[in-house]
N, C-alpha and C positions, 0 to 999 in steps of 0.2 A: 477639727483641731484649732481651724481658721477661725471658728467660734468664741473663742478664747479672744480675742481680742476685742470681745464684746461683753462679755461675761458671758457666753452662750456657752460655753463649753470650758473643762479644766483638764487641761495635761494626764495628771494622776487617773482621773476616772474614764479619761480615755479609753486608754493603759492599760489600765484592771480589763475594761472592758474587751477588748484584743484578746488578752489571754485568755482570758473564756471560748475563744472561737476557735471548731473546728474546720481548719480548711477548706475551702467551697462546699459547710455543711451549710444550709442557708437554716435551721431549724437552731440552732451553736447559733445562729450574727442575732437569727430572733430574739430567743431568751436571758441572754449576755446582756443584749439594749435595755429591753422593757424590762429587765431588773434592778439595772443603775438607775434607768428613770425612774421608777417606781419608788425606792429607794430617796432618791434626791428630790424626789416632788414631797416625802414623807417629812422631807427636811425644810421644804417652802410651809406649805402649812405647819407646824409646830412653831416656825420659828415667828411664821403672820401672825399668829393664834397671841403670841408673845409679843407682839408690838413691833417685830422690827422688821419696820419696812423693803430697806435695803437692801437685807440679806433674802428675805422669801422673793425677791424682784428678781434675784441675782439666783437662785434658785432653781425658779419659776422658767427664768430660759435656759438651763441647761436641764432640768426637765423637759422643755419642750425638744430638744437637738436629740438627745437621748429617747426618744418616743420615736421622734420622724425618723431615724440611724433604723431602727429595729423597722417601722415596716416596709424599707426598701428591696426585700429580698422576701415578703411576703405575697403569695400570688392576686390574682384579683376578685378570685369568688371564697376567696377564702373569711371566715367573719370580720376573722383579727384584722385585715387590713383598716379595714372602716373602724373600727374599735380604740385600735393604736394611733388611728388620723385624729380622731376625734380627742382623744387623749391632753396630743400632740399637743391642737390649736386648744384644748382648754386649759393647760400650763401659760401656753405666751399667750392665753389673755388674761390669766390672772396676773400677771407679770404686767402684761402694758396697763392694766389699772392704779397700777406702781407707781409709776413714774411721775413727773411729775414738771411740768402740764400729761396728762395719759397720752397714750399712743389707739385714736382711734378706731373705733372698727368701724368702716363703712361696706354699702351696697352700693354695687354702679347699678339701675336698671339698662335691663338685655334683654332685649326679643320678650320681654313676661316672664325673666329672671332673673338672677342679679350676680354681679360678679362681685367677691369679696375679694376686702384686702383692706389697708389701714394707714391714715393720714397722721403721718408727722408733723404738730405745728410748730414746734423749738419755741423760742423765746419770741413778745412783739408778735404778742398773739393778734390784734386789732390791725395789723397792718397785712398790705397788698406786698405777699415778697413774691419771690420765682421762686417754681416751683420744677422739678425733678416725677417726673412716673417714672415707676421700677417697673419692668415686667421680666421674669425670671424665663428658663428652661424648659426642657420636659420632663425633669425630675424636679422642678422646683416648690415651695407656695410662697404665701406671699411673706405667711408669716417669716421664712427660712432669706429672704430680701432683708430683712431689716440688721444684719449681718453684715448684709456684701454692700448698706450703702442710709441706710436710717440716721445712727445717730451722723453720721462723718456730713450730712448732707444738716443735719440741723446745728453742730455746728461750727456749719460755715456760713447760716443765716437761709435756708433753706426750706421749703417747705417737701415734702416728701410723700407723693404716694404710691404705693404699693399695692397692686393689686395682684390678682389670677384672673389670667383671660381663658377662655373655654381650653378644656385639658388640661389644665396645671392645679396643683394643690387638690383643695376636693372638689371642684364645680364636676368633674366625672359622673360624681355621686347624686348629680340633681338634674341631668340626662343634657350636660355642657358636653362636648368633648373640640379635639382641635378639628382648629379647620385653616384651611391655606391660607383665606382672603383675612390678614389679619385686619387690615387699616377697617373692616365692620367693626367685631369687638373691639379696637384702640379706639375710633369714632366714636365711642358713646364712656369708654375709660375718660378723652378730652370733657366729652359734654357736661360730663358727672365736675372736674378739677374746674370748670372755669367757671358751674356755679356756685364755686364756695366763696366768698367775700374775702379770703385770709390769699386767693392766689394771681398773681400780677397772669393778667391775659400778654403779656408781653412778651412773657421775661417764662416762656412756659417749656421745659425739655423731657427729653424721651429717652429713656438707658434700656437697654435690651441685650443682656449676657445668656450665653449661649447658642441654643435653637429660638431665644428670646435678638437675639442678631440677627435671625433674617423676621421676624412680627414687627420690628421697627423698621429696618430697610426698607419691608415692601408697605408698610402703612404711608412715612412721609411724604410716599411720591405722593399719595392722596388727599393725605390730615394736612393742610397748609396753617391750621391755628399750631403749630407745631414749632415754634421758632428756632431748636437746634436739638440734634439727635447725635448719643452716642451706639454705636455698633461694636458691643465685640462679644463674638466678632461678627461683621460680615457675613450674610449668605445670602447667595444667587440661585443657586439652586440647590432646594435638600434633598432629590431624588441622588444626585452626581455623588454629593456630600455622603449617603448610607450606604452608598453601592461606592464604591474607590479601591476598599479593602474586598470585596465579594469578588469569589469567584465568575470569572466569564458565563462556566460551564452551571451554576446555578441559576443565574439572572435566567440564564436560554431554558431552564425549564420548568413545564408547565405546573400553572397554581399545585395543584393536588402535591404530587414530585417533590414537590417541592419541599410545601407543609411539612410531608412526612424526613427526608433529610434534615431541614427546622429537628424534628423529635430527636426521632433519631440520634441525632449530635447532642442531645438533650442525658443522653443515657447517660454521657461520659461525666459529663457538668450541669446541676440544672438550670446555674443562673444564666445562661444567656435565655436562656429558653424563657426565664421568670420575669425575666428584663424585656420580654419582647411581649409575651403574656400582658404584661403592664401595658407597656406602648399602644397594645391593641384593643387595648382597652380605654385606656384615656385619647384615643384616636376616634372609638366609637364601628369600629370595624375589628374582622371577627378573625382576620389572620394576615400572616409575612405576605400573601401575593396584594388583600386590601390595603395595605399599609403601606406596598409597595407602589400603587396603581394611587393611591392618594399624594404623594411624595413627588408622582410626579407634575403634579398640577400645583405644587409649591415655588414658584417662579419669583425672581424681582425683575422685575424687566421696564421696570418704565426710572431707571435710576438718573437718569440723563434729563426726568423730570424733576429732582427734590431742586427746591428751593432755600432751605434751611442750611444752616453754616455743621457740618458733618464731620465726627470725630472718626474714626476704624482704627480699633485696638488688636491685635491679635498677639499672642504669644510662639514663637518661634518654637516651643514646645507639642507645638498644635501637628496634626496631621500638611500633610504637603498638600492637601485636595484641600481642607480650610485658609493653606495659608494664600495657594490660587483664588481663591474666590474671595478672601479678601482687598487683595490687588484689582480682582476685573469688578468686584463695584469701586474702592477707590478711581481706580481710573477713567469708569462710567459716570463720575460725578461729575458737574458741571460750575457744583455753586460750591461755598468756603468749602475748606478741606482740612484734612492732615489725618496723619497716619500714623500709628504709632504701635512699631512691634517691640514685645519686652523682650529680651532677651536673659540666657541661663546666668549672667553677669549680676542680672536685675534681680532673683532671685523670685520672675515673676512668669519664667517664661510657661508653666503646668495651663489646663484649659480655663479661664476668666479669671487667669492669675489668683486661681485660688491659694495658693505659696506666697504672695504679699499683697492681700489686700490693701494697704495701708499705700503703696503707692499707686494700685491702679484708682484709691480713692482721689489721692492727689493731683493723679496729669487726671483724670474727669473732671475735678471741682474746679482745679484750677483754670484747666480750659472757658468752663461754660462761667466763669469772675472773668473770661476776656472778652467773651460772648454779649454777656449780660451786662459787661462791664462795673460787674458786683465786687465792690469790695469792703469785706466787715473788718472794722474795727477792733472789736476785740477779740 
């Protein structure tokens, strides 16, 4: 629903799809979203053939969202996951080509492969402008990040580079998986950003949401070319966050029995098991035990060495552990810093302020404007 603000969803279409879904049934979820995605994609093709550029662009954006939604509960070994992902990406890229200036698909070189993403120039194409690198979380893709921050940045005179790090978007299909040393792929992204003539090296920021809050919080301690950081929300210990609400008896259980218990729980509802399978696939591991061992290594231990200004954001509707870690990270910072806690009265207390993206965007870019002394007059 939040995509609606940037023409990436329709209230009526979303509620129609929801009405076709049987609660707890992943097949009905897939069918409902993919059927409406196909219908809207067909509409986009028809109006594009008639020369209605804006209508086609907006319909392709909605079709992207609906295909992406359809893929959520498809198991990694199901060919439909890759097929649906490719259809979603195709729709977004059709829309991207219809913008003026167009949204540019990019490939960031990384360890013999590439990290896919998009670059939004906005206006003033030939000037060096402040630039924001946008990093998503465990369930996002670079295309979706457009709706979170892309046009909001362009309207304010920022270049925006939206990118998938290993494990995000379609990168697992190409053998790139989550890694705890986020500073390594982020270095490659910074290298790429600074190779572009439109990017002002002295006004380069990075923004991470959800799991990306961990990735950027860790990376900026190493990557000094980043001049400002926004973490929504900061995560200092992924294992602690992941296990905060897991019964201690399960954590003490051996790996074999732990995985058996997870599968038995799936008899009641397949949805958590599918989510776990997808996370393991994104992480390049085979089971929960291996995933938890990987999570133990995902820590931010050098917050005190961060030198750039940092904006920490968290919603009061988040878990107690998430709130605790956000405060821990903020307290450990020795650089210029700010903590913003969104409340229910803000209408922005949900995870990543998904219930009020406009306010989140306002806070992010007003803060960056002050840090970079960037004032746009129009």
